[in-house]
Steps between C-alpha positions, in 0.01 A plus 500: 500500500372392846576687817764354726491600873821450692487312827725545798844362416829490698707693243438872423176557312676667204727192467203266480332736258812494285466124468135527408571770242788293353262212448251731335768633267583148387136395443309809398737755341737496199832677447450870446145503627404796718384416850173656642548816705601481869147573625351210304779260598476592872124442491540168328744365757343675801819686604596855562663687214821536708520124528433463127778740414748306715410178315527673159837651587632154600373349173667780304824434688478134407449586137134393470363850440612824334390854571499691170460877456158592366394135489470364850603165647546221249602131505870480437658273234748235604842637592750523217843347494773762501866412573661740749831336585744277318786271599753734331576840634458773231472873490159652426462554129697183405390280213167335567399765756118536479496853645438804277673835574258783542690799642813606685538794735766621749347534843550440870392141580287399801709495820480123524652466154768753571597297810526178294717680241700657785466843344418828668123537538514824303704361218321462166520173303385384159147363535390278217129413468415182324171311441412139437204371295389137470226384263409862435448575871726721715637285785784696650669839524864551604720778626871429458731725701857536370759732659748696291794281610335201320472686166795746500505547116134581471560875497645471145172357367265746330166363625360743763180309589237251403530142379818582304673615818382190684645273229826692519526444873426127464773474225755653741436265789670188352828688502509392862555131576190377678605316812161390624147601590241431762124544525237574760123464453232669712135581480416871453237746379507657153607867500303737275757496223550123488123447533434704190762314301375161613131585449429457872349718766737686742553282808431173314717210626828453308809289531820708530821328387818691603821386328853616586778464238856479627816603317843612625411394849197729547138544390513631143126522435169437668178385328161542655243316292131514584288203379123472499415265789181388324707392191811351651575193713864489614693181572864444578709239323814321618711754317366785723342672201138606503247379256131579451297195398180469310269266690137491371406233755587710798474878469547587861847483642 
């Protein structure tokens, strides 16, 4: 490979470098291939390593690169199609739900979730952890927060913890008539626990989808789902649902 020196450009140097690197990924590297180390890349393009890191971080955010534990930085595959929303309102765990229950505990939720549920910040709720795998690759992890008032008969179920308890909680939810739901999507950074489950590094960019489920005139449950930003491209349809589309022609959103 030849050496490319960057000339003075109006946009930030790292942004111009991102464009040059993106072109190199298309012409010189294949999916899954490991990039040279930062020192060699910085020397090739005649930039400081700090500038290189900014460009690499941007390409990771756009889904062009992946940082993998014990491997390094590799060229990412095209983003996979994973449906997040649907036109019909359904409770988590309904027929056709792609999520798999992993565990269920009783714990105090984050303050922001307690505020959404309108529960006391010290009040414990049922916390269901679920995971989602597409084409053999983990793409999302979810925490589903459900207060006692939404599943009042759960105490009679002999399933203290684990996936069995999670399934029991999900079976109880449909006893309430679902009145509606809404979603919010924001960019975030992977927490250590989610990063491990998603095979990402802590702090890697993720898409956080927060869903509120309404029943009996109040918020009956809150879902916080963390999606790999390098894997998912979110679009909104006319129905208001959220879908993740597979687009091999354009990997960057």
